[in-house]
N, C-alpha and C positions, 0 to 999 in steps of 0.2 A: 436240328440240334436241340438239346433240352437244357434249360437253365435251372439253377436252384430257385425254389420258390422265395420270393421276396414280396414285401408289402407293395401295395399300389403306389404309395408315395415314393418309395425308393425306386420302383420301376420307372415312374415318370422322370425322376431325376436322372437315372441311368441313361435312358434313351435320349433325354434332352442334351446331356453333355456329349454323347456320341455324335450328335448332329454337328457339334462344333469342333470335332477332332479334324486334324488335317486329312483331307480326302485323297490320299496318295496310295496307289496300289503298287506293291513291290513287284508284281508280275507285269507291269507295263512300263514303257519308257516314261521318264519324267524330265521335265525341263530343269536345267540348273537354276538354283536360287539367284535372286537379284543380289546386287552388291551391298545392300544395306546390312550393316552389322551393329552389334552392340545392343540389340533389343532382347526382350524377354520372351521366350517361347514356352508356352504352357501345354503340357500333355497330361491327360487324365487316363489312368489305367485301372480298370476294374478287373480283378483276377477271380475267376470262378472255375468250376468244373462242369463239364457237360459231355454228352455223347457226340462223337465226331468220327468221320470215316475218311481220313486223308487219302487212303489208297483203296477204298471200298470196304475195308474191314472196320466195323464200328466198335468203339470202346470209349470209356470215359477218359478224357484228357483234360489238361489245363487249358483254359481259354483266357485271352486278354481282350476285353471289350467284346466278348462273345465270338472271337475269331481266332484262327490259327493259320499261319503264324501271327504274332502280334503286330499291331500297326507300326508303320515306319515312323521313327522319331527323327526329325531332320531339323537342322539349324545351320547357321553360319558361324564360322570362326569369329570369336569375340562376343557371341551371344551368351545369355544366361539361360540354362535349361531349368524348368520347373516341372518335375514329374510327380504328380499326385497319384499315389497308389492306394486303392481301396481293396482290402483283402476280404473277399467273400468266401474264402476256403474255410474248412474246419480245422485248419492247421496254420502255423505261422509261415511267413515267407519273407524274402528279401528281393531287391532288384540291384544287380551289379551292372554298371555301364562299362562293358568290357573294352579296355584300351584307353579309357578316359583317365587322365592323370589325377583328377581330384586335388589339384594343387591348392592348398589352403583349406580344403574341406575333406580331410581324410576319413571323417566319420560317415561320409556318403558313398563309400566304396562298395557297400552292400554285401559284406562277407560276414556271416554269422560266426561268432567265436573269435573274430579278429577285429572287425570294425563296427559291429553293431549287434544288438539283440534283434530277434525276429519281429516283424510286424505281426501282431497277434490276430487270431481269427476274429473277423468282424471289425478290425481296426483299420486305421488309415495312417499314412505317413507321407511326408513330402520331401523329396530329394531336390535341393536347389544348389546349383553349382555353375561357375563360369566355365566356358569351353574355349580355351586359348590354344587350340590345336585344330587340325583338320584331317579328314580321311574317312576310311571305311571301318566302322565299328559295329557292335551289336550289344543288345542288353539281354540279360537272362537272370533267372533266379540262381542264387548260389546256395540254396537250401536243399539238402537231402535228395538230390537227383531230380528236382522238379522240372528242370529245363529239358530233361530227356523226353518229357511227356507234353511239351507244348509251350512252356513258359519262356518263350524266346521272341525276339524281334530285331530288325535292323536299326542301327543308329548311324546316321550319315551326317557328317559335318562338312559343309561346303566352304570353299575358300575362294573368294572373288579374285585373289591373286594367283590362283592355281596356274602353273605354267602351261598346262595342257587344255585349259578351258576352251580355247579357240580350235582345238583339234578334234572335237566331237560335237555332235548336234544334240544328242539326248543321252539320258542315263537309264540303265536298267540295273536293278539289284536282284541278285540270285542267291537264295539261301539253300545250302546243301545240308542234308540231315539224314542220319540213319534213323530207323524207326522200329519200335518194338510193339508187339501186339499183347504183351503182358505188362502189367504195371511195374514200375521201377521198385517199389518196396518188396514185391514178391521176388523179383529178379535179384535184388541186392541181398535179401535174406538167404537165397540159395547160393549166391556167389560167396558170401561170408560163412561158408561151412567147409569142413574138411573135404567133403565129397567133391567140391568144385576143383580142388587142387590149384586154385588160382586162375582157372580158365574163365575169361570174361564171357558174359552172355553174348551170344551172336545175335545181331539184328535180324528181324524178319523181312525188312524191306528198306528202301531208301526213298527220300523225297526231294523234289526240287520245288521250292516255294510252296511246300506243304502238300504236294500232290504226287501221285503215282498210281499205278494199277497193280493190284495183287491178284495172283492166281488163287481163287477161292477154293479150288480143289484141295489145296494144302491146309486150309483152315480147319481147326478142330470142329468136331461135330457139335451142332447147336449154335455155331457162331453166326452173327449177323454180318454177312459178307456179300458184296455185290461185285461181280466181275466187270471188267472194262470200265473202271473208274477213269475219270478224265485226267489228262496230263496238263501240266502248265504249258501255256502257249505265249510266245513272244512275237511281236510284229516288227519286221524290218521294212524300211522304205528304201528302194534302190538309190544308191548314191549317198546315203546318209552314213554318218559315223557314230558309233555307240560306245560310250564308256560303260562297261559291265563291271559292277562291283560284286565280287564273289566272296561269300562268307561260309565257312564250314562250321555249322552249329551242332555237330554230331556229339554223341556220347562216347563213341568208340572208333568210328571208321574214318580213315583218310580216304580221299577221293582223287581221281584223275579227271579233270574237267576239260571238255573240248566242245567245239561246234564243227560239224562236218564241213569241210571245204573252206573254212574261214580261219585264217591265221589270226593270232591274238598278239598284240603288243602290250607287254606288261609295263605299266607306268606308275604303279603304287604298290607298296608292301606295307600294310598296317600303319598307314599314316605317313610313310616316307615316300616322297616322289622319287622315282628312279629314271634313269635314262632308258629309252625304249629298248626292249629286248623281246624278240619275236619267238613265240612258241606255238606249237600245234596242240600239245597235250600238257596240261598244267597240274602237277601234283599239289594238293592242298590238304594239310593236316588239320586236325581239330583245332578250332579257335583262330586259325590263320585267315587272313583276308588279302585279296589282291584286286587291283583294278586293271582291266585290260581295255584296249581300244580295238574294236572290230569294225571293219568297213563292209558295208552291204553292197558289194560289187559283183555278186555272183548271179547266175541266171534266176529269173523270177520263178521260184518254186518253194517247196518246204524242205527243211533240213533238220536233222536230229541234233539236239543239244544233249551231250552225254556226260554223266557223272558216274565213273566206274569205281565201285567200292574196292578198296585194296585188301581183298580177302587174304592175300599172302601174309598180312600182318596179324591175322586172327589166329588164336589158339584153336578155336573150334568154329566151324561154319555151319549154320543152320541148313539142313538138307533142302528146305523150301526156298532158300534165299536166291533171288535173281540179282546178282551184283551190279547189273547194268541198269542204271536209272536214267530215264529219258524225259525230255521235254521237246516241244516242237517250236521251231523258228520258221515263221512263214512270211514271205515277202508280200507286200501289198500287190494285189492283182493276181496272185497265184490261185490256181484251181485245183491244186494237189489235195487229195483227200488224206493222204498219209505220206510222210517222207520216204524216199527210196535212196537217200544218200548213204555213203559208206564212210566208215570211220577212218581217221588218220592212223597210220601204221608206225609212227615214230616209237622207238623204244624209250621207255621211262623206267628208271630204277624204282623198285618197290620199296616202300617203308622208309623213304628218305625225302628230304625237301628238294625243291628246285635248286640246282647248284648255285650257291651263293656267289661264286666267283663271276657269274654271268649277270649279277644284279649290282648296278653301280648307282650311287646317289646322283640325283639330278644336279644338285649343287655340291661342290667340294666341301668337305668337313675336316676340321682339325680334331683328331682323336687324342684326348689327353692320356698321359701315362697313369697307370694304376698306382695307388698308394696303399691299397688294402685288397686282400684276396681271401676267398673262402672256397674250400673244396667241398663239393656236394656229391656224395656217393649215393646212387640209387640201387635198391635191391628189393626183391620180393622173396620172402621166406616164411615158413610156418611159425606161428607163435606157440605159446605153451599149450594151447588147445588144438593145435594142428590146423589152425585156420591160416591160410596164406594171406599175409598183409604186406603193404608197401612200407619200406623203411628208407629214411634219409639219414645217412651217417649212423646207421644201426638204431634209429629211433622211429617208431611209428606214431604219427600225429594223433592226438586225442582232442577233439573239439570241445571247447568250454563255452557252450552257448549262453550261459547265464552271466558270464563275466568276461567279455571280449578283451583281447590283448590291449587295445587302445584305452579301454577303461582302466585297466591295471596301470598303464603308464600315467594316466591322469591321477590315479590314487597313489603314485609314488613308488610303485613296484619297479625294482631294478634287476631282480633276479627272477628268471622264468623257469618253470618246470621243464625237465628234459623233454617230456612228450609234447611240448609246444613247438619244438624245432625252430627256435628263434635264433636268427643271426642279427646281432646287435651292431649297428653302425652309429657311433656316438656323434660324429661330426660330418660335415659336408665333405664326402670323400669320393674318389674314383675307385670303383670296386670291380674286381674281376671275380666272376663265378666260374670255377673250374668244375664242370659238370661231368661226372664219370658214371656211365651206365653199366652196372654189373649184371643187369637183367638180360634175358634172352629176347625181349621185345623192345620196340622203339617207344619213345615217350615224347609227346609234344609239350614242352615246358613253357609256361606262361608266367611273366612277371607283371604284377600289378603296379600301378603308379608311375611307371617309367617305360621308356624304350631302352634297348641295349644294342651295342654294336656287336655283331656276330663276328668275332675275330677268327674263328676257325672251328671245324668239326671233323670228326673222323669215324670210320667204321670199325667193326670188330677187328682186333689184331693190330690196331694202331694206338699211339699215345700222343698226348699234346706235346708239341715242340714249340717253345716260345719263340724260337728263331724263325719259325715258318708261319706264325700267325700274321694276319693281315691287319695292320693298324694304319694303313694308308687310305684305303677307300672302302671300308667294309659297309655292308648294309646295316641299317638300324631297323629293328622290329621289336615286337613284344612277345612273340611265340615262336619257338624253334624246335625242331625235332632232333633229339639226340638218338643216333642209331643204336640198334641192338648191340650190346657189347662195346659201344663206341663212346664218344666224348664230344663236348662242345665247350668253348671258352667264350664267355659273354662279359662285356664291360658296360657298366652304367655309372652315372653320376648320381649319388644319393643326396640330391639337393631338394628333395621333396619330403619334408618331415611328415611321418605317418607310419602306419603299420601296413605292410604291403605283402600280400601273398605271393609265394613262388611255388608253383605246383605243376604236376602233370595234369593236362586238361582232359585226359581220358576220365570220364566221370566215375567209372567204376574204381579207378585208382585213387581219385580224390576221397571216395567213401571208404577206401581201405587204408587210408593214412599216408598216401604219398604227397604230403603237403608240408611246406615250411613257410616261414614268414620273416621278412626283414623289418626290424624296428629301427627306423631311420630318424636320427636326431631327436631322441626322446625329450631332451630339455626344450627344444623348439616346439614339439607337439604340445607341451603343457602351456605354452604362451598363446595357443590358438583358442579362440573363444567358441567352444562347442555349443550347439543349440540345446535348449531345454527339452524340446520334444524328442530329440535323439536320446538324451539321458533317460527320459521317462520310459523308453522301451526296455530298460533294464531296472525295474523298480527295486530289485533286491540289492542293487549296488548304490 
């Protein structure tokens, strides 16, 4: 790998603090954290670019502390996270802690145009926030598609009171990702032209924990590509039980995840503990996370871990794409050189989530009645230049990077431009989002700052029926798939003052305007004491 040239002094500092980073590999089992909570956990992230070959194809990508994926950020529920970001790029950046509520610290949500201005080239910024939740999360840049090219990592919050703690021996974190061999600015520029007709760029490959092998015969002439690149490997010990935390960090692709011959018990959905539900093949869309428990009780040999890219959801599929992404699970004592296991044959519906009716909260919840609702209609259509863009209620979002929405709130703005796609919630309310998908593709919608109850969803040809919604025992999550031509009804409590994005997490769609934002309790936002270094990121305001 190659790093940008920096001075000797900075080099010494860089490698010195790397030595003090938590030394946890996401590709290996890790022991659960101890029960001590309430401490401060400090992580130093230096962001740069360098040459890397995750699948044997070399290209410049974003690196965090010189590695890809980025280091695992881990803490306990009740801790305070301190994330020091040193930006060595020649462009600005941000870090969004995906799924973290940022209660009381909305300025640290890391969304340019909504909650902050970018961390400038050569600059540094510190995100400091309390973590009063637990579960499987991730962090990524929210700037200009940077996470597509490597600016991602897992964020795990342990809970000593987790009801399943005694049901597994070790943990493994698995990051799934689609991968492109062309840089995202080039792909985005092509996507946002009339010629694309709104067809998203097809990935060239997929990765598990940043690894896979690409068939270099499909690479363009002159490429630096090596065949038979190494796959990610995971070690099982017979008789042990593993909690596998699965995170889809893709730009575009949903996956179906499985391990040959090993059933999986779902126990967590995006921070919500669930009753056990056994699956063989697990659909997981972009930005979604699941924890499953797997028992290592099969013959001592090697097995395939599979992440099948759901190409049925693509408008266009790259002719060189192998949609089956693999890693190797090997039992201790195995002499297998390569797995010979076969895949599960269970049928799984394409382009939809795991059936929510099969996911039940571990602890019963009382779901409040809604007192406010918003209808959110999703559509793609050509603009006046014949460029196909994403629209929410007939408005395509225009990012205002120099004057983010939360800064406007602090400055007394009460009316927002139509192209900011603002939904204003003045008070602490129970809000229903009636999400209507008028598009021919599915969309994984993510809500910042909250979880929502998924009251129901339906496919093309159906409509929401309030009498058939599940308000008794629905699952809570922060990202859900609204099917092509279908709908979903989400309910959340707007008790977290701040500016919170609500958007499709297909990154190409974010960049084409399929974004909205909830401004929750603006009067309460103004009572929060925002930090000076955060304000300084926006010198013009």
